[in-house]
C-alpha positions in Angstrom: -22.0 -14.7 -3.7 -23.1 -17.9 -5.4 -26.5 -19.3 -3.1 -25.1 -22.8 -3.7 -20.6 -21.2 -2.9 -19.6 -24.1 -0.2 -17.3 -22.4 2.7 -14.1 -22.6 1.7 -10.9 -24.0 4.5 -7.7 -22.6 4.3 -5.2 -24.9 4.0 -2.7 -23.2 5.2 -2.1 -22.5 9.0 -2.9 -20.1 11.3 0.2 -18.1 13.5 -0.6 -15.5 16.1 2.2 -14.2 16.4 3.3 -10.6 14.3 6.9 -9.6 12.7 6.7 -6.4 13.3 7.1 -5.8 9.5 5.1 -3.8 6.4 5.1 -4.1 2.5 3.8 -1.5 0.4 3.8 -2.4 -3.4 1.9 -2.0 -6.7 -1.3 -3.3 -6.6 -0.7 -4.8 -9.9 -1.9 -9.1 -9.8 1.0 -9.8 -12.2 3.8 -9.5 -10.0 1.7 -10.3 -6.3 2.7 -13.6 -6.0 6.1 -12.8 -6.5 6.2 -9.5 -4.1 5.0 -12.6 -1.9 8.2 -15.0 -3.2 10.4 -12.5 -2.3 9.3 -11.1 0.8 8.5 -14.3 2.4 11.9 -16.6 0.8 13.9 -13.8 -0.3 14.5 -11.1 3.0 12.2 -14.4 5.6 9.2 -11.7 6.0 6.1 -14.4 6.2 2.9 -12.9 7.8 5.0 -9.3 6.7 1.4 -6.8 6.9 0.6 -4.9 3.3 -0.4 -2.0 1.4 -0.6 -2.6 -1.9 -1.8 0.5 -4.3 -1.6 1.6 -7.7 2.2 2.3 -7.8 3.1 1.4 -4.4 4.8 4.0 -2.3 4.5 6.6 -5.9 1.9 8.2 -3.9 4.2 8.9 -0.1 6.5 10.9 -2.7 5.1 13.4 -3.0 3.4 13.9 -7.3 -0.1 16.1 -6.9 -1.6 12.9 -8.6 -1.3 11.2 -6.0 -2.6 13.4 -3.2 -5.3 11.1 -1.9 -3.9 8.1 -1.7 -1.0 10.0 0.3 -3.4 10.4 3.5 -4.7 7.2 2.7 -1.5 5.9 3.2 -0.2 7.4 5.8 -2.9 6.9 8.2 -2.8 3.5 7.3 1.1 3.3 8.1 0.5 5.4 11.7 -2.1 2.6 12.9 0.2 -0.5 12.2 3.1 1.7 13.3 0.9 1.3 16.1 -1.7 -1.4 16.2 0.6 -3.8 14.9 4.0 -2.6 16.3 6.6 -2.4 13.1 9.4 -1.6 12.8 10.7 -2.3 9.7 9.4 -1.4 5.8 10.6 -2.5 2.3 9.0 -0.5 -0.2 9.1 -2.1 -4.2 8.3 -0.2 -7.3 8.4 -2.8 -10.0 9.0 -2.1 -14.2 6.2 -1.8 -16.9 4.2 0.2 -14.0 0.9 2.1 -15.0 0.6 4.3 -12.6 4.0 6.7 -14.4 3.1 5.6 -17.5 -0.4 6.4 -17.9 -1.6 8.5 -14.5 1.9 11.0 -14.2 2.5 10.5 -17.9 6.2 9.4 -18.0 7.9 6.8 -20.7 11.4 5.2 -20.9 13.7 5.6 -19.7 12.6 8.7 -17.0 10.2 5.9 -16.4 12.5 4.1 -14.3 14.9 6.9 -12.8 11.8 8.6 -11.3 10.3 5.2 -10.0 13.6 4.6 -7.9 13.6 8.2 -7.0 10.6 7.8 -5.5 11.1 5.5 -3.2 14.2 7.8 -1.4 11.2 9.9 -1.0 8.6 7.6 0.1 11.7 6.0 2.4 12.0 10.1 3.6 8.3 10.6 3.9 7.8 7.3 6.2 10.6 8.1 8.2 9.3 11.3 9.1 6.0 10.0 9.4 6.4 7.4 12.3 9.9 7.8 13.3 10.6 4.2 11.4 14.2 4.1 10.5 14.6 0.2 9.1 13.5 0.8 6.1 14.2 -1.8 2.5 13.4 -0.2 -1.3 13.9 -2.4 -4.0 13.0 -2.4 -7.5 11.0 -5.3 -9.2 12.9 -6.0 -13.0 10.6 -7.8 -15.9 13.0 -10.3 -16.9 11.4 -12.4 -19.9 10.1 -15.8 -17.5 11.2 -14.2 -14.1 11.4 -11.2 -11.8 14.4 -9.9 -9.7 14.6 -7.7 -7.2 17.2 -5.5 -7.4 18.4 -3.3 -3.7 18.0 0.2 -4.1 19.9 2.5 -1.7 17.9 4.7 0.8 
């Protein structure tokens, strides 16, 4: 941090209440604001707990390329369920995810099919390790100037 940097006070008021919901999604900064908007305004989940990493919930779908991430996310989920009282989890995958195209070396149309199937597998994994049954999944489709969130049945 530069020596002349001033402290910054957020204009957002702090609210101590927990809402008991968390989200797992890709860390791609191009869609981060869209994810926040959807979760906060589309689903009515202010102050949700976040787990963001490349590929999002893909690490919970059994891919050997994400074995290390899987244990970390499972540990974090179990902690958040215990310490923050999570009762609901929302999973979001997005079109054009580099985790799928680069690390898993998938191409369309298979890439999107695998992403949607991974949301189902990840939901089953989350239920198995946390006991949570209230799990929703969405696929974020990239349109010309917006992002559309489509429900995926888990």
